N, C-alpha and C positions, 0 to 999 in steps of 0.2 A: 647311930640314930640319934644318940646324945648330942653329937657334934650338928647333925644335921638338922636337928630340931630345936636347937639354944636360940637362933636369931628370934626376934619377935615375929617376924614374917616367915619363917622357915626359910627354906633352900629351894631353889631352880636349879632345871640341868639342860643344858643344849643338848640334842643327839641329832646327827645327820641322817634322819629318815623320817617316814610318815608313820608314827607309830599307829597300832601295835607292830606293823612291819617290820623287820631286820632289827629286831634289837640285838645287842652286842656290839662288838668293838670293831666292827670291820663293816659296818653300815653302808657307805659307801661304796665299797667295791661289791656288796651282794646286791644292790640297787641294780649295778650294770651286769653283773652275773647272769641274774634271774632275766633280763631284759626288761625291767619296768619300764614303762612309757610315761611315767613321772616319778621326779625325785622331790625331795625336798627334807625339811626338818620339824623336829619338835621341839616346844619348850614345856617342860613338864615339872610337876612338883615332886621332890626327890620322896621316897618311901625306902622300904627295907627290902624292894623286890630288885630286879636287875631290869631297869628301864620300864618299869611297870606303872609308873606314879601318874597322879590325874594330869592330864592335857590343860596347858596354861593356854598356849597358841602353838597354830601351825602354819606352815607356808609350804606351798609347791611349784615346781616348773618342771618342762615337758623336758626329757631326755632325747637329746639329738642321737642322729644315728652314730656319729663317730664319738659323741662324748667320751671322754675318760674321768678318771677321778679328778686329776688336776685341773681340768676344764670346768667339770661341775662345781668345784670347789671354788675357782676364781670367780667364776662367772655368777655364780647364784649363793652357794650355800654360806659363803664367808661374809660377803658384803650384804646381803641381807638379812644373815645373820645376827651381825651386828646390831642393825637397825632393830629388828624384832627381840633381841635382849632389852635394848634399852625403852621398846615398847613395852614390855613385859613389867619393868621394874618402873615404870610410870604406872601401868593398870595395877600393881601393886600398892604403891605410894596412894593412889587415888580409892583403894577399896574396891576396885573394880576388878579384879583378876579371876576368871572362871577357875575351877577344879571340874574338869569333865573326866569322870572315870575312864580308863582305858577299855575296850570290850577284847575278850580274848577270841573272838571270831577274827580269824585271819591273822591272827598274829604268828611271827616265826622268830626263832632264834639262829643266829647261824653263828658259828666261833671263827677264831683269827685263822687266815690261811696257810697253810705251812707251805714251802718249798715241794716236800715228800708228797703232798695230796693235789698238786696243783697242774700236773700232766693234763695236756688238752685229750679230749675224746674227739678223736677225728672222725667218727662214724656217726656223726648227727650233723644237723643242717648248718648250712654256713653263718647263719646270724647267730647260731649258739656259740657255735667256735670263736666268732668275734667277741660276743658278750662275754666269754669266758675269758679271751686275752686280754681284752681291754680292764675287764674288771681285775687282772692281776698285775697290771701294770702300774707303776715300777716295781711293787714289792706285793707277794715274794717272788713274781714273773711266771707266767705260763711257759710250760715247756712240752717239748716233743722230742722224740731220738730219730735223729738224722745221722744216716751213717754210722750206726752204733755209738755216738754218742748224745748226751743229753745237749741241746739247745733250747737256750730261752728266747721266747717271741716277744717283739716288742713294736709298739706303732701299728697297731690292726686298723684297718678301715674295710669297708665293704665296698666291692665294685658293682659296677652297672653291668648292662649287657656284652660290653665290647671289654676283652681280655687281650692285654698286650702279648705280643708273639715273646716267646725265650726258649730258656733251656729247660730240660724236663730233671726234677729231682724226685728220687724216692723219698719217702716219710713212713715212718712206722704206724703203722693202723689207719692211713690215711685212704679213702675211696677211689682214690686215682693220686698219679703223683703230682706235687705242686710244679710250678714252672718258675724259674727264676728269670726275672725280665729286668729291664732297665730300669724299671722304676721300685722293684722288690721283688718279693717272694708271693707268688700267689698261691694260695690252699682253695682246694674245693671240698665243700659240704658233701653229705648223704644226698641233697637235694640236686647238686651239679651246679649250685650257683658259688661264687667265686669271693675271697676278701684277699685283702693285700696286707703283707707285715714288712715294715720298713726297716726293723732292724733286728738282728740277730747276737745272741752272746755264747759262748762257748764255755765249757767247763772249767777252762783256766783265767775267766774272768774279762777274756778278750773280747770287744763287740765291733761288729763289723756291719754295714751297709749291706741288707739282704741281698742287693742287686750284685755285690761283689761275691758272692758266696764260691762260685768258681773260678775266681780271680787275687781272692785274697791272699795267697801265699806264693802268686807266681811275681807281684811287683819286683822289677831291678830295683837293687839298692843305689842310690845316687851317692855320688862321691861331694862331700864337703868343700866348698872354697875355703880359703883361711880364715875370711869374715864370717861365715858361717861357722867355721869351727869355735870362733871367739864366743860366739852368741851361745852354742851349743853348752860350754862351758858354765856360762853365766845360768842356762836352763839347770844345766846339773847343781848348780847352788841353791836353786830354787828347790828343785826336789829335794837338796839335804835340809834345806830350811823347814820342809814341810814333814819327810820322814826323817826326824831327829834319833829316831831310835835305830837308825842303819847307820853303821860305821861307814860306809863307804857306797857312791852309788855306781854301779859297776854297768854296763851296758845290757845286762839281762836282769837288773832290778825290775822285777813287778810293782808299780805303784800300790796295788790294791792287796798283793800278798804280803808287804810290807806294813801294811796296817792303815794304809790311806782310806778315808769314810767320803760320803757326797760334798760335806763342808770343804775336805782338802781339795777335791776336783774344781769347786769352784776359786778356791784361792789360787788354784795352781793355774786357771786359764786368766784369771783378772791380772795376776803378776805378769804374767807373759805379755798378755796385750797391753799393761802399762809399759813395758819394755819396748815392745814392736807395736807402735801406735800405728792404727788402720789395719792390723792383722784380722783376718776374719778366723777368730778359732770357738768352739762350741764347746759347753760340757760333754757332750757325747764323743767328741774327737778322743778325749780322754780314754774314755771305754772302748774305744776302737782301736787304740794302740797302749796297752797297759804297761809294755816294757819301757824301758829307757830307751835302747837304741830303735825301736819300733815309733816311739814318740818323737824323738828328732827326724828320724826318716819322714814321718808326715808331718813334721813342722815345716821341716825345709821345701818341701813340695808345695805347701800351703803359700810360705813365703815367696816361692818363686810362681806362684800361680798356676802351677802345673796340676791341681786338683781341682780348678775350677770348672762349672758347667759349660758345655759348648755353648758357644756365645751366637748371637742370632749374626746375620751377615748385614754388617751396618757399617757404611763409612764415618767413623768417629770422627771427632775432634777430640783430640786428648790434649791434656795439660797436667803438668806434674806441679802439684800445689798441695799444700796443707799435709804432708808426710804422706801422699797417695797421688797414684795417677788417677783423674778423673777423667771418665769416656762419654764424651756428649754428641747424641745424635743431634744434626743440625738440618737436615731436610724435613721438607712436610711428610705429614703420617698421614696416610689415606689410604682406607682399606687394608688395614694388616701391614702395610709397606710404608717403607721410607723410601723418599722419592724426590728428585727437583722439583722445584716451580716449574711449570709448562713453559714457560719465558725464559728460566735459567735464571732469573735476577737472584742475589744475596744481598742482604746487608749485615755491617759489623756489628757486633754485640760488644760492649766496653764494661769493662771492669770500673766501675766507679772508684774503686781505692786508689788508681793511677792513670787512670785517662786510656790503658792500652786496649789493644783489640784481644778479646778473648780467644773469639773464631767470627766464621762468616755464617750466616744462618738464611734458608730459603726465605725469598720474597714473596709470599703467597698472589697468585692474581685472581681476578673472578674467574677464571677456568677453572683453577683448583679448589675453589669453594663450591662450585658446581658440583666437579667429581665429588668432593667430599659430602654433600647434601646426597648425591645419588647414593652414594656406598651407605651411605648410614640409613637412608629409606629402604635400600634393599635389604639390609641388616634386618630393621624393623619387620618387614612385612614378609619377608620369606625365609630369613636366616634362622639359626637356634634359637637367640637370643628370645624373640618374641614367643617361641615354643617352650621355652624354658621352664622346668619348675623352678617357681619363686625359690625354694629353700636350695636349689642348685645354684640359683645366679647368687644366692647368698653366699655359698659356699666360696664361689669364684672370687667374689668382692674379699671376701675373708683372706684368701689366699693372694690377693694383690696389695691388702694392708701387712700382710706377714712379709711379702717381696720388699714393700717400701719399708719396712722395719729393718729388713735385712741391710737395705742400701742405703740407711738414714744418714750416715757419716757422709756418703759422696753427696745425697742430696743435700744435704745442709752445706756442703761446699760450694757445690754449683749455686745453692741461692746465696750464699756470702758473696762469692766472687761475681755474679751476675746483676744482685741486686742490692749490694752493699750493707746487708743483714750481719751483725754480729753473729759470728759462728756459734758460740752458746746459746743465743735465742733463737737464731735458724733451727739448731737441732731441737729445743724443745718447744718452741712455738709453730714455728714455720712447716716443720717436718714432722713435729710430733703430735701437734693437735689434727693433722692431715692424717697423718695414721689411726687417730682416734676415731676420727670423721665418719674413715671407710669402715671400720670394724662396727660403729654406732649403727650406721644404715645399712650394712648388710644384715644384721639383727632386723631390719624392719620388712627385708624381704618378703616374707609369709607372713607377715601381720598387717598385711593391707587388706581390710574387709569391708564388705558393702554391710547392710541392713535390710531387714524386711519393714514395712510401711504398715501401719494399719489404715484401712480404707473402708468405707462406705458399704455393704454388701449389696450388690445390683442384682436382685433375686430374679428368675431361678438359680442364676450361678452363683458360686461362691469365689470370689477373686482374692488372689495374692498380688500385692507389688512389692519387689524387691528392687535393690540399687546394687551397681557393681562399680567400683571404683578401676577404671582402666588406665593405661599409659596413654599418652598425647601422641607420640611417635617420635619425628626427630626434633630434638631441641638444639637451640644455638647458645653457647655460652662465651660472653666476652669479659675477661677477666684483667684487674687494672695490674700495675707495678710493684705496690709496696709488700705485697705478700704473695707472690705468683703462684705458690704452690698448695697452700691454705686457703687462698680464694679457688684454686682449682676444685679442691676437695670439698669444700662449701658448697659449691655450684652444681658439680656433676653428681657427689656421692649418691644423692637422694634421687637425682635423675634416674642412674643406671638402675638401683636397687627398685624401681618404681618399674622399670622395663623399658625404659626409653632409651632411643640412642642419640648420640650427640657428635657436635662438630663444634671445636673449641679454639677460639682465637685469643692465646696469650697476647699480653703487651708488647708492643716493639723491640722494648729495649730489654725485657727478660723473658725470653722465649724458652731459656733452656733447662728448666726443671719439667715444665710440661712436657717437653720433647725425651726427656728421659724416664719421665712419668709413662710416656706411649710405648717406649721399652719395655718396661715392668709390666704393661698392662697383657701385652701379648706371651711373656713368661707366665702370667697367671694363667693363662688359656681363654681371656677375652676374645670372644670370636671376631674375624675381621669385619670391620665396618662399623663396628658398634662404638666405636672413639676415636674419632678423625682429629687430627692436630692441624692448624692451617696459620701459621707464622706471617704476619704483615703487617698494614697500616691499618688503622683503624677507618681511614677514609675510603679506602677500597674493600677490605676483606669486611670489615664490620658492617658497613653500609651494604654491602651484597647479602650476608646474614640477615639483616633488618629487612632487606626488600623481598627474599626468597620466597617462593610460593608454597614449596613442602617444608619449611619449618613451622612448628607447630607452636613453640614457644621460645622465648628467648630471655636469658639471665643476662642482666649488666650490672657490674659494677664499677664506678667511676663518678667520674664530674657531673653535674647536676645540669650544665648546658646540652652536655652531650647524650645525658639521658634524656631529654624532652626530644632531643633529634630524632633517638633510637626510637622511642615511643611513638611517635610522629610516622616514621618510615613503617613499622609493624601496624599500624592501624589502618594505613592505606595502601600495604600491600595485599595482605590477606585478612587482617584483624587478628593477628597471632597475639596470644597471650605474653603480657612482658610481666617480669619482677625487676625493681630497680634498687638498688641502695647505692644512694648518691653522698653528696657532700653532705660537711655536717658544721656546725660551730659550738661544740658541746660546751656547756656553761658548768661549772665547777663552784658549788657554794660553799664556804668554809666559816663556819661559826665561831664565835669566841668559846663556847664551850665543848670545842672538839679537843681530841687526843692529841695535842699537839705534835708529837713524833710520829705518829700515824698521818697525820694529815701532810705534814713536810714530807713523809717519804713516799706516799700515793700521792701526793701532788705533781712531786717529782716524776713518777711513773707515768701519770696521765697525761703529760704533756711530752717526753721526751724516749716513751717507749716506742722502741724501733725506729730511733732518730728522729721522732715526730711525726714519720709517714705512717699515720694510723687514722684510720677513719672515724675512730670514734674519741680520739685525743682530744682533751680538755681544750677547747679553741679560746677560752676567757675564764679566767679566775676571778671570784668576787670573793674578798675576805674582809669580813667584819672589823671595822675600823680599830677597836680598842687591842686587837692583836697583830694589826695588819703591819706593823713595822718590824715586830718581832719576826712574825711568818718570813718577810723577805729576807731578813738579815740569816735564819737559817736556811731558808731556800738559796740564797747567795753562796751560803759556805761550802753546801752540799755541791751546787753547780762547780766551783773552783776546783773540787776533787773528782770532777768527773775525768777519766783517762778516753782522751779522742784520739784513733788511732786504727792500725790495721785490724780491720774486722776477724781476720782470722787469728789473731792474737787472744787467747784465751783470757786476758783480763782486760780487755779491751770494752768500755761501756758504750761508745758512740762512735758509729762507724760513718761512712760518708753518705750524702745523700745519694738517691738512684740514680740520678742523670745530668749532666751539666746545665740543659737547660732549666731543670727545678732548681739546682742551685743558684743559679742567676735570679731566677723569681723571688727566692727567698731574701738574698741581698736587697733587693729592689724593695721587698716589704716591708724589711727593717727601715730602709732610707726613708719610705714615705711614715713610718710610725715617729720618726725623728721630726721630719717636717712638720707632723702636725701637731707636736707638740709633747708624745708622751716622752717618759723619762725610760732611756735606756741605761738601765743598770748595769748590762754585763751582757757581751758578745755583739753580734748586728754584723760579724764579716764574716768571710772565707777566710780558712784557714790557710797560713801560709806554707802549703804543702803540697806535693802532687796528689792530683784525684779532685772530689767534689766534696770538701770537708766545710761545712758551717758550725760555727761557734755555736755551742748551746747559748740561747740568748735571753734575755729577762727584761722586761718592760714592766716600767708602774706609771701611777698617774695616768690610767688610760680613760678618756673618756667616752661616752656612749657614741657620741656623734662620728668617731674617727673610725677610717677605713681598717685599721688592726683591728678595731671593735666587732666590725661586723664581719668581716672576709676573713677565712681560713686559709692560714699559712700552709697549712701539712707539712709542717716542719718543726725543727726543736727550737721554738719561739714560746716561751710562756707570756702571756698577755692577762697582767693583772689590774683589778679595779677594786677600790674599797667600796664599802658600803656602810651607814650610819649603822650604830648599835641597836638593837632590837627592831631595825626595820624589814621585818621578814616580808611583807608583801609588795615592799618597793623594789627588793633586792629581787623578788619573784619574776615581778613586772619586766625589769630589766633582763636576766634571763631568757625569759620566752621572746625579748624582743628580737626575735631573729626568724627568717624565713625557713632554717632548718630545724631539725628535731630528731637527729639520732640517737644520740647519748647525751646524759648529764650525770651529776652525782653532787652528793651532801655530806657534808662530815658534821657530825654533832652528838653529844653524848645523850641528849633529849630524845627519845623515843617518840612523843608527841609532835615534836618539831619534825622529826624525820619523816613521819608517815603526812604531816600537813604540807610538807615542802614538796615531797615524790609524789602526791596524787595530784598538784598542781603546776609541774614542769612538763611542758609538752614535748616530750623524747620517748622513743620506743624503747630505750632502757634508762632506769634510773640506779645508779650506784650509790649503795649507801655505807658511809665509812668502808669503802674500799673502790677499788678502780680497775677496768683492764680486766674482769674477771669474767669471761666468757666460755662457756661449757659446750659440749655438742649437742646436749640434750636440752639446752635451753632457746628458744625462739631467737632471732636478733633481726632487727629491721628497724624503720625509722618513721616519723612522721613527716608530713608538711614537705617541703621539696629536697627532704634526706630520701625521698621514695616510699615505695610500698611494696607487699608482699614479705614474707620472712626467711631467712635463711636458718637452718639446724631448728632441730627439735622434731616433735610429731606434727605441728604445723606446716614445716617445709616439705615433711614426707607427703602430706595430703595436697599441698597445694601443688605438687609436681605430678600428682596424679589425676584430680579433676576439681578437686575443691578450692576457692579462694579462700584466703585468710584474712579476716577482720580486722579490725584497728585495735591492737592489745598491748600494753606494755609490759615489760619485764623489771621487776623490783628486784635486784641483787643485795642483799644484806652480808654485812660482816660483823 
């Protein structure tokens, strides 16, 4: 207490439960074991008791049916706990921190669970069994006696009404035999309800998939080839490096009995994945093959692809690229099946890195669109999607996100060869943000709420008015070619979370990641007809979607002229709702009091990110006169360092433009700039190599009347104009002198200037001392002829259901 009381303001403690409930060191575990419907944390003033001090702050969250210690911690207790500790310290600093005495009513203390007392009581309801197992997962592990030995149970989840067929398994103390199914071990509670256990661990430390209980010891050993034997010896060296206390790694050496811990598992997996690029290896695989010989057998089967799950029947186009074999569906995806276009037509999709044909892709007709819309309509009106509990719908979307993460390297490779995206960017942004988007909106599924509205009481009756937010029905989505998968996710995740069904047209030049996504939706269990993908031309497929009378909303990202045509068609057909994210000419204003290093770095990113094929790219930079020359000098130095080349090369910074027609347009754009009198400082030409590579380009001395000052390039072309020192209002007028208003930016150390400028820039997003910082929780959209409606965030979720978003901007500070 001398230590605790020594600081002037005392000491505070974070505890992961809603005190006074679950005092003690295993609070999260007991939250699950006791079946609490709410979890949370408390920040309290330390005293001489055990978690008994006065409460400063508390936060709570719902416990989901299949939450684990890890999911609760990662979803809420850790991130919100960090924020709450910051808030608590600020309250203390401000002299506003409360001290609310804890009540002893409802207080509980539970000790740390040990293996000896974590045996499952199977003579109780299924939910209680499930809670016990997940509350002990991973440590110390709940266990039961099966076939005379102690078996630890991991990965519990409650089952619905349907229980898959399987082989019965007697379990000591159970009210009825368990069932080993293809998905895991089914256990029954005393109430005859069921739960599923994913993995089992035996007394010797070996872990297996519960689905393989009866076959775990019967797998024939494989003979290794000479190359596989060499790799096995390299893995033996990795084991030796980790198990340094073991004299020699024998065939029977057990990883865990030799002293390995959980961090050693991570090291082993990551070292092998670094050696064998593209190998799908998980931490759990080590627990399931603990001896060296078993591990090598598992590894070789995984290397050969023998342990992969049974694939759907798909006529893949395959390509060996990026140290993997990429398998790409190429047909239309309608009503849960891949099938040819009804007219049998196909079109080639081209790799922009070398101009070669990747594969042929179905070229959908009007008839294909009509069949896709009919399938989506049926799925919405009579299929399980419309009747599904919103939380179950969210579970499927979470599973879809998990599958996307599982296939992220393959998806990123497809994005890279089909769109020209640099692989590292494709992995982090194209695919990474797509996964985040589906997870974000999966969490919204059960949080769409209506409201009650007070109205005048009409006597003698007392009236009640309430609103419900309901899905629209069939939605159409037309996506662009610059971020094929990410734009799919931005447009479709909220649409699906709200309970709609959809028909999606990918860009004609980049259809492959959308079709791979369709394959993953089936594996995730999304019902047939909910998602339909029809590749083809905008003039045919896109126009039919705009005209179709059964489509209730259309979302489009693309050029302003096409957006106007879509809006007109949607109005004339059936007055369908429309959201449009269109062109931009985003201004970036750089003041002389900026952080020059950051302004150069972020200014480069604002133009050259994704090789300039970026809807919010800074189409025009305004640099204050006193720093203009220094800024241009610094930018030129950085441009010359950029590595232009193969997008699959991890060191490449600048890949090819998306397709030849766009490449030619960019060259013409630069020629016009030179002709009008702008100074071409660097670039302006196609790179002399196969493929559609454009030199990173820098123009200065750009006057307001010039073509390149007014029109979007959608490429790696930096257009710079100078403005007089101190002329804030003048540069604002120039920046706003455009019909576009998607994004904008300002760099200054003066917060007053930043606020003044950001409030006056006519753009949906204003970046302050940063750029390109989008997040799934932040609404995104433009003003003026950059469109209307928002992607992402709560606003898009509500817009997708029934509400229209107003005109508001996002201010993003760094």
